[in-house]
A tleap script that builds the chain and sets N, CA, C and O, in Angstrom:
source leaprc.protein.ff14SB
mol = sequence {
  NMET GLY MET ILE ILE ILE MET GLY LYS GLU
  LEU GLN VAL GLY SER GLY ILE THR ILE GLU
  GLN ALA ILE LEU ASP ASN GLY TYR HIE PRO
  ASP SER PHE LEU TYR MET ILE ASP GLY ARG
  PRO VAL PRO MET ASP THR VAL ILE GLY ASP
  PRO ALA VAL VAL LYS ALA ILE ARG VAL ALA
  SER GLY CGLY
}
set mol.1.N position { 30.622 164.827 126.518 }
set mol.1.CA position { 29.426 164.057 126.180 }
set mol.1.C position { 28.835 163.469 127.458 }
set mol.1.O position { 29.548 163.105 128.393 }
set mol.2.N position { 27.530 163.392 127.462 }
set mol.2.CA position { 26.835 162.727 128.538 }
set mol.2.C position { 26.128 161.503 127.999 }
set mol.2.O position { 26.125 161.250 126.795 }
set mol.3.N position { 25.539 160.760 128.890 }
set mol.3.CA position { 24.798 159.572 128.497 }
set mol.3.C position { 23.527 159.481 129.323 }
set mol.3.O position { 23.523 159.770 130.520 }
set mol.4.N position { 22.447 159.074 128.662 }
set mol.4.CA position { 21.200 158.782 129.354 }
set mol.4.C position { 20.903 157.310 129.137 }
set mol.4.O position { 20.891 156.819 128.008 }
set mol.5.N position { 20.665 156.619 130.235 }
set mol.5.CA position { 20.253 155.220 130.149 }
set mol.5.C position { 18.744 155.208 130.344 }
set mol.5.O position { 18.237 155.547 131.413 }
set mol.6.N position { 18.037 154.813 129.293 }
set mol.6.CA position { 16.579 154.854 129.297 }
set mol.6.C position { 16.032 153.567 128.701 }
set mol.6.O position { 16.322 153.226 127.554 }
set mol.7.N position { 15.248 152.868 129.483 }
set mol.7.CA position { 14.609 151.618 129.045 }
set mol.7.C position { 15.639 150.642 128.466 }
set mol.7.O position { 15.386 149.993 127.452 }
set mol.8.N position { 16.805 150.544 129.122 }
set mol.8.CA position { 17.835 149.606 128.707 }
set mol.8.C position { 18.719 150.077 127.567 }
set mol.8.O position { 19.638 149.362 127.166 }
set mol.9.N position { 18.463 151.263 127.038 }
set mol.9.CA position { 19.262 151.801 125.936 }
set mol.9.C position { 20.193 152.879 126.465 }
set mol.9.O position { 19.811 153.670 127.327 }
set mol.10.N position { 21.413 152.909 125.948 }
set mol.10.CA position { 22.363 153.956 126.292 }
set mol.10.C position { 22.374 154.976 125.159 }
set mol.10.O position { 22.743 154.655 124.029 }
set mol.11.N position { 21.974 156.193 125.463 }
set mol.11.CA position { 21.913 157.256 124.469 }
set mol.11.C position { 23.012 158.269 124.741 }
set mol.11.O position { 23.079 158.825 125.837 }
set mol.12.N position { 23.867 158.517 123.770 }
set mol.12.CA position { 24.884 159.562 123.898 }
set mol.12.C position { 24.197 160.904 123.641 }
set mol.12.O position { 23.508 161.081 122.636 }
set mol.13.N position { 24.394 161.833 124.556 }
set mol.13.CA position { 23.800 163.161 124.413 }
set mol.13.C position { 24.872 164.215 124.655 }
set mol.13.O position { 25.851 163.972 125.361 }
set mol.14.N position { 24.679 165.367 124.072 }
set mol.14.CA position { 25.624 166.455 124.261 }
set mol.14.C position { 25.546 167.021 125.664 }
set mol.14.O position { 24.485 167.002 126.288 }
set mol.15.N position { 26.655 167.521 126.161 }
set mol.15.CA position { 26.629 168.193 127.454 }
set mol.15.C position { 26.152 169.627 127.231 }
set mol.15.O position { 26.227 170.158 126.123 }
set mol.16.N position { 25.664 170.238 128.303 }
set mol.16.CA position { 25.214 171.623 128.220 }
set mol.16.C position { 23.744 171.791 127.873 }
set mol.16.O position { 23.257 172.919 127.792 }
set mol.17.N position { 23.023 170.681 127.667 }
set mol.17.CA position { 21.577 170.772 127.450 }
set mol.17.C position { 20.877 170.145 128.646 }
set mol.17.O position { 21.485 169.402 129.416 }
set mol.18.N position { 19.602 170.450 128.792 }
set mol.18.CA position { 18.865 169.892 129.923 }
set mol.18.C position { 18.484 168.440 129.645 }
set mol.18.O position { 18.422 167.999 128.498 }
set mol.19.N position { 18.235 167.724 130.718 }
set mol.19.CA position { 17.765 166.350 130.593 }
set mol.19.C position { 16.474 166.335 129.789 }
set mol.19.O position { 16.290 165.484 128.918 }
set mol.20.N position { 15.584 167.268 130.078 }
set mol.20.CA position { 14.299 167.342 129.371 }
set mol.20.C position { 14.499 167.448 127.863 }
set mol.20.O position { 13.845 166.738 127.099 }
set mol.21.N position { 15.398 168.332 127.429 }
set mol.21.CA position { 15.623 168.510 125.999 }
set mol.21.C position { 16.238 167.265 125.378 }
set mol.21.O position { 15.871 166.886 124.266 }
set mol.22.N position { 17.165 166.626 126.076 }
set mol.22.CA position { 17.786 165.402 125.561 }
set mol.22.C position { 16.749 164.294 125.395 }
set mol.22.O position { 16.786 163.542 124.421 }
set mol.23.N position { 15.823 164.197 126.349 }
set mol.23.CA position { 14.772 163.172 126.272 }
set mol.23.C position { 13.841 163.473 125.097 }
set mol.23.O position { 13.502 162.575 124.326 }
set mol.24.N position { 13.429 164.729 124.960 }
set mol.24.CA position { 12.570 165.116 123.838 }
set mol.24.C position { 13.252 164.861 122.497 }
set mol.24.O position { 12.619 164.374 121.560 }
set mol.25.N position { 14.542 165.189 122.403 }
set mol.25.CA position { 15.295 164.998 121.160 }
set mol.25.C position { 15.361 163.529 120.744 }
set mol.25.O position { 15.558 163.219 119.569 }
set mol.26.N position { 15.196 162.629 121.712 }
set mol.26.CA position { 15.260 161.195 121.421 }
set mol.26.C position { 13.881 160.544 121.336 }
set mol.26.O position { 13.766 159.319 121.319 }
set mol.27.N position { 12.830 161.376 121.281 }
set mol.27.CA position { 11.490 160.877 121.015 }
set mol.27.C position { 10.724 160.331 122.203 }
set mol.27.O position { 9.745 159.606 122.027 }
set mol.28.N position { 11.154 160.670 123.417 }
set mol.28.CA position { 10.452 160.211 124.615 }
set mol.28.C position { 9.728 161.386 125.263 }
set mol.28.O position { 10.057 162.544 125.010 }
set mol.29.N position { 8.748 161.080 126.096 }
set mol.29.CA position { 8.008 162.096 126.837 }
set mol.29.C position { 8.663 162.253 128.204 }
set mol.29.O position { 8.643 161.308 128.993 }
set mol.30.N position { 9.241 163.407 128.514 }
set mol.30.CA position { 10.029 163.556 129.739 }
set mol.30.C position { 9.257 163.375 131.036 }
set mol.30.O position { 9.850 163.006 132.050 }
set mol.31.N position { 7.948 163.624 131.035 }
set mol.31.CA position { 7.168 163.468 132.264 }
set mol.31.C position { 6.953 162.011 132.652 }
set mol.31.O position { 6.419 161.735 133.727 }
set mol.32.N position { 7.353 161.083 131.809 }
set mol.32.CA position { 7.140 159.662 132.068 }
set mol.32.C position { 8.268 159.022 132.876 }
set mol.32.O position { 8.229 157.823 133.149 }
set mol.33.N position { 9.270 159.812 133.259 }
set mol.33.CA position { 10.455 159.246 133.894 }
set mol.33.C position { 10.881 160.035 135.125 }
set mol.33.O position { 10.602 161.227 135.258 }
set mol.34.N position { 11.566 159.328 136.020 }
set mol.34.CA position { 12.273 159.925 137.144 }
set mol.34.C position { 13.746 159.869 136.757 }
set mol.34.O position { 14.203 158.855 136.231 }
set mol.35.N position { 14.491 160.934 137.004 }
set mol.35.CA position { 15.882 161.022 136.564 }
set mol.35.C position { 16.822 160.990 137.756 }
set mol.35.O position { 16.585 161.642 138.773 }
set mol.36.N position { 17.901 160.214 137.613 }
set mol.36.CA position { 18.866 160.074 138.695 }
set mol.36.C position { 20.281 160.225 138.156 }
set mol.36.O position { 20.615 159.716 137.086 }
set mol.37.N position { 21.106 160.935 138.920 }
set mol.37.CA position { 22.538 161.050 138.652 }
set mol.37.C position { 23.245 160.660 139.943 }
set mol.37.O position { 22.976 161.222 141.005 }
set mol.38.N position { 24.151 159.692 139.843 }
set mol.38.CA position { 24.888 159.193 141.015 }
set mol.38.C position { 23.952 158.745 142.131 }
set mol.38.O position { 24.236 158.962 143.309 }
set mol.39.N position { 22.836 158.120 141.760 }
set mol.39.CA position { 21.901 157.581 142.743 }
set mol.39.C position { 21.002 158.600 143.406 }
set mol.39.O position { 20.266 158.267 144.335 }
set mol.40.N position { 21.052 159.842 142.940 }
set mol.40.CA position { 20.217 160.902 143.530 }
set mol.40.C position { 19.231 161.416 142.497 }
set mol.40.O position { 19.603 161.647 141.346 }
set mol.41.N position { 17.976 161.598 142.895 }
set mol.41.CA position { 17.002 162.155 141.951 }
set mol.41.C position { 17.342 163.606 141.620 }
set mol.41.O position { 17.763 164.379 142.480 }
set mol.42.N position { 17.146 163.949 140.356 }
set mol.42.CA position { 17.390 165.318 139.890 }
set mol.42.C position { 16.206 165.761 139.039 }
set mol.42.O position { 15.556 164.925 138.411 }
set mol.43.N position { 15.914 167.065 139.006 }
set mol.43.CA position { 14.812 167.549 138.162 }
set mol.43.C position { 15.182 167.488 136.687 }
set mol.43.O position { 16.361 167.477 136.333 }
set mol.44.N position { 14.174 167.450 135.834 }
set mol.44.CA position { 14.419 167.334 134.396 }
set mol.44.C position { 15.033 168.592 133.797 }
set mol.44.O position { 15.506 168.554 132.661 }
set mol.45.N position { 15.040 169.710 134.528 }
set mol.45.CA position { 15.690 170.908 134.003 }
set mol.45.C position { 17.170 170.980 134.365 }
set mol.45.O position { 17.816 172.008 134.162 }
set mol.46.N position { 17.707 169.876 134.906 }
set mol.46.CA position { 19.129 169.787 135.215 }
set mol.46.C position { 19.937 169.782 133.919 }
set mol.46.O position { 19.613 169.055 132.980 }
set mol.47.N position { 20.987 170.598 133.878 }
set mol.47.CA position { 21.872 170.638 132.712 }
set mol.47.C position { 22.837 169.458 132.804 }
set mol.47.O position { 23.444 169.217 133.847 }
set mol.48.N position { 22.967 168.735 131.709 }
set mol.48.CA position { 23.832 167.558 131.677 }
set mol.48.C position { 25.286 168.016 131.606 }
set mol.48.O position { 25.673 168.777 130.720 }
set mol.49.N position { 26.079 167.535 132.561 }
set mol.49.CA position { 27.491 167.888 132.613 }
set mol.49.C position { 28.323 166.960 131.737 }
set mol.49.O position { 27.794 166.109 131.022 }
set mol.50.N position { 29.629 167.142 131.811 }
set mol.50.CA position { 30.546 166.342 131.001 }
set mol.50.C position { 31.623 165.776 131.906 }
set mol.50.O position { 32.421 166.561 132.417 }
set mol.51.N position { 31.707 164.515 132.137 }
set mol.51.CA position { 30.763 163.482 131.713 }
set mol.51.C position { 29.661 163.324 132.757 }
set mol.51.O position { 29.861 163.648 133.928 }
set mol.52.N position { 28.542 162.846 132.351 }
set mol.52.CA position { 27.449 162.560 133.270 }
set mol.52.C position { 26.685 161.350 132.747 }
set mol.52.O position { 26.518 161.169 131.540 }
set mol.53.N position { 26.233 160.538 133.675 }
set mol.53.CA position { 25.367 159.415 133.319 }
set mol.53.C position { 24.053 159.642 134.040 }
set mol.53.O position { 23.997 159.675 135.270 }
set mol.54.N position { 23.002 159.799 133.259 }
set mol.54.CA position { 21.662 160.022 133.796 }
set mol.54.C position { 20.873 158.725 133.605 }
set mol.54.O position { 20.804 158.190 132.498 }
set mol.55.N position { 20.285 158.230 134.683 }
set mol.55.CA position { 19.409 157.067 134.555 }
set mol.55.C position { 17.976 157.566 134.571 }
set mol.55.O position { 17.561 158.293 135.473 }
set mol.56.N position { 17.223 157.157 133.546 }
set mol.56.CA position { 15.809 157.518 133.447 }
set mol.56.C position { 15.005 156.282 133.844 }
set mol.56.O position { 15.095 155.232 133.209 }
set mol.57.N position { 14.223 156.431 134.898 }
set mol.57.CA position { 13.424 155.324 135.414 }
set mol.57.C position { 11.968 155.607 135.117 }
set mol.57.O position { 11.428 156.634 135.527 }
set mol.58.N position { 11.338 154.695 134.406 }
set mol.58.CA position { 9.931 154.877 134.027 }
set mol.58.C position { 9.058 154.850 135.274 }
set mol.58.O position { 9.225 153.999 136.148 }
set mol.59.N position { 8.135 155.785 135.340 }
set mol.59.CA position { 7.204 155.839 136.460 }
set mol.59.C position { 5.819 155.455 135.976 }
set mol.59.O position { 5.457 155.698 134.825 }
set mol.60.N position { 5.063 154.859 136.858 }
set mol.60.CA position { 3.686 154.479 136.534 }
set mol.60.C position { 2.769 155.225 137.498 }
set mol.60.O position { 3.093 155.421 138.670 }
set mol.61.N position { 1.638 155.625 136.983 }
set mol.61.CA position { 0.658 156.294 137.837 }
set mol.61.C position { -0.719 155.830 137.423 }
set mol.61.O position { -0.910 155.233 136.364 }
set mol.62.N position { -1.638 156.112 138.259 }
set mol.62.CA position { -3.007 155.716 137.963 }
set mol.62.C position { -3.661 155.134 139.195 }
set mol.62.O position { -3.098 155.149 140.289 }
set mol.63.N position { -4.822 154.638 139.001 }
set mol.63.CA position { -5.520 154.148 140.180 }
set mol.63.C position { -6.254 152.898 139.946 }
set mol.63.O position { -6.890 152.375 140.862 }
savepdb mol mol.pdb
quit
């Protein structure tokens, strides 16, 4: 099992799926976040390992 920490919530997610799919499965828009594992940014197509803790950091854009 992996875990995604998003907006203060800890979500248990299955290993072997991408971060993008795990975020979509939990009702969030994946393009709204930057993803980090062990303090390093990773792309949303990264497959979640077992165990893994992914931190999703909300990004803001605009002008």
